[in-house]
C-alpha positions in Angstrom: -68.1 1.7 3.1 -65.2 -0.2 1.5 -61.8 0.4 3.0 -58.8 -1.1 1.2 -55.9 -1.8 3.6 -52.6 -3.2 2.4 -51.5 -5.1 5.4 -48.6 -6.8 3.7 -45.4 -6.1 5.5 -42.5 -5.6 3.2 -39.4 -7.8 3.8 -37.3 -4.7 4.0 -39.5 -3.1 6.6 -39.5 -6.3 8.6 -35.7 -6.7 8.5 -35.0 -3.0 9.2 -37.5 -3.0 12.1 -35.8 -6.0 13.6 -32.3 -4.6 13.3 -33.5 -1.3 14.8 -35.1 -3.0 17.7 -31.9 -4.9 18.3 -29.8 -1.7 18.1 -32.1 0.1 20.5 -32.0 -2.8 22.9 -28.2 -3.0 22.7 -27.9 0.7 23.3 -30.2 0.4 26.3 -28.2 -2.4 27.9 -24.8 -1.0 27.1 -25.5 2.6 28.0 -24.8 6.1 26.7 -21.0 6.1 27.0 -20.4 3.0 25.0 -22.9 3.9 22.2 -21.5 7.5 21.8 -18.0 6.2 21.6 -18.9 3.4 19.1 -20.9 5.9 17.0 -18.0 8.4 17.0 -15.5 5.7 16.0 -17.8 4.5 13.2 -18.4 8.0 11.8 -14.7 8.8 11.9 -13.9 5.4 10.3 -16.4 6.0 7.6 -15.0 9.4 6.9 -11.4 8.0 6.6 -12.6 5.1 4.5 -14.3 7.5 2.1 -11.1 9.5 1.8 -9.0 6.4 1.2 -11.3 4.8 -1.3 -11.7 8.0 -3.2 -7.9 8.6 -3.4 -7.4 5.0 -4.4 -10.1 5.3 -7.0 -8.6 8.5 -8.4 -5.2 6.9 -8.7 -6.7 3.8 -10.5 -8.9 5.9 -12.8 -6.0 8.1 -13.8 -4.1 5.0 -15.0 -7.0 3.3 -16.6 -9.1 3.9 -19.7 -11.8 1.5 -18.5 -14.8 2.8 -16.6 -14.9 1.2 -13.2 -18.3 2.5 -11.8 -18.5 0.1 -8.8 -14.9 0.2 -7.8 -15.2 2.9 -5.1 -18.3 1.2 -3.6 -16.4 -2.2 -3.5 -13.4 -0.5 -1.8 -15.6 1.3 0.7 -17.6 -2.0 1.4 -14.3 -3.8 2.4 -13.2 -0.9 4.6 -16.7 -0.6 6.1 -16.5 -4.2 7.3 -13.2 -3.3 9.1 -14.8 -0.2 10.5 -17.8 -2.0 12.0 -15.4 -4.6 13.5 -13.1 -1.9 14.9 -16.0 0.2 16.4 -17.4 -2.9 18.1 -13.9 -3.8 19.4 -13.5 -0.3 20.8 -16.9 -0.5 22.4 -16.1 -3.8 24.0 -12.9 -2.3 25.5 -14.8 0.6 26.9 -17.5 -1.6 28.1 -15.0 -3.6 30.2 -13.9 -0.3 31.9 -17.4 1.0 32.7 -19.1 -2.3 33.4 -19.0 -1.8 37.2 -20.6 1.7 37.0 -24.3 1.6 37.7 -26.4 2.9 34.8 -29.3 5.2 35.7 -32.4 5.2 33.5 -31.3 8.5 31.7 -28.0 6.8 30.7 -29.9 3.8 29.4 -32.4 5.9 27.5 -29.7 8.0 25.9 -27.8 4.8 25.1 -30.9 3.4 23.4 -31.2 6.6 21.4 -27.6 6.6 20.2 -27.7 2.8 19.7 -30.7 3.4 17.3 -28.7 6.1 15.5 -25.7 3.9 15.1 -27.7 1.0 13.7 -29.6 3.5 11.4 -26.3 4.5 10.0 -25.2 0.9 9.5 -28.5 0.0 7.8 -28.3 3.1 5.6 -24.8 2.1 4.4 -26.0 -1.5 3.8 -28.9 -0.2 1.8 -26.5 2.0 -0.3 -24.7 -1.3 -1.3 -28.1 -3.0 -2.0 -29.2 -0.1 -4.1 -26.0 0.0 -6.0 -26.2 -3.7 -6.7 -29.9 -3.3 -7.6 -28.9 -0.7 -10.3 -26.8 -3.3 -12.0 -28.6 -6.6 -11.2 -32.2 -5.6 -10.6 -32.5 -7.3 -7.1 -35.3 -5.3 -5.7 -38.5 -4.9 -7.7 -40.1 -1.5 -8.2 -43.2 -2.8 -6.5 -41.2 -3.8 -3.5 -39.6 -0.4 -3.3 -43.0 1.4 -3.5 -44.5 -0.9 -0.9 -41.8 -0.4 1.8 -42.0 2.5 4.2 -38.4 2.4 5.4 -36.3 1.7 2.3 -36.0 5.3 0.9 -35.7 7.2 4.3 -33.0 4.8 5.5 -31.2 4.8 2.1 -31.0 8.7 2.4 -29.9 8.8 6.1 -26.1 8.3 5.8 -25.7 10.3 2.6 -27.4 13.2 4.3 -24.7 13.2 7.0 -21.8 12.3 4.7 -22.7 13.4 1.1 -19.7 11.5 -0.4 -21.6 8.3 0.3 -23.6 9.0 -2.8 -20.6 7.8 -4.8 -20.9 10.0 -7.9 -19.4 8.3 -10.8 -16.3 9.7 -12.4 -15.5 8.9 -16.0 -11.9 8.2 -17.0 -10.2 10.7 -19.1 -8.9 9.3 -22.3 -5.3 10.1 -22.9 -4.3 11.7 -26.2 -1.7 9.4 -27.7 0.0 10.9 -30.8 0.0 8.7 -33.8 3.5 7.4 -34.7 4.4 6.8 -38.3 6.5 3.7 -38.9 8.4 5.5 -41.6 9.6 8.1 -39.1 11.0 5.4 -36.8 13.0 3.6 -39.5 14.8 6.8 -40.5 
């Protein structure tokens, strides 16, 4: 009876597990109110960032004849950094207000749940960036992707909630420029 077990832990699984444990712990310590507000601010911020980056991309692509496939992702990445900072700042402001309120176990458990969801969303968006870079620079090997348990489910989590996070590529429309005959100009 020969059993072949692959006990190698993927680097992605290890990192994702560590970040999720941290998120659940932070949610447990901070409580339900702070985590729900931080999650709401993050989702609203991501939605606004998607709208702004898409509008900016449409404006740039209308003026350009060059394909810019990663431009919306780069714009969104910059805005996402600000969103994470802003949601943490709002959470800290709320935390100062509710710090003196005792937290029963149900509030802590719900905080852990919503903290886990918030960090799942953050990890998912980070994996979208890694996957986009991987398409261009081959960062993650196919073997590593097949070995990991968490890469694909976490990669699909945020785009399931906000489908615009899939960043479908839009090709620029070439403008029809009429040919000008030099002889017509001289006359």
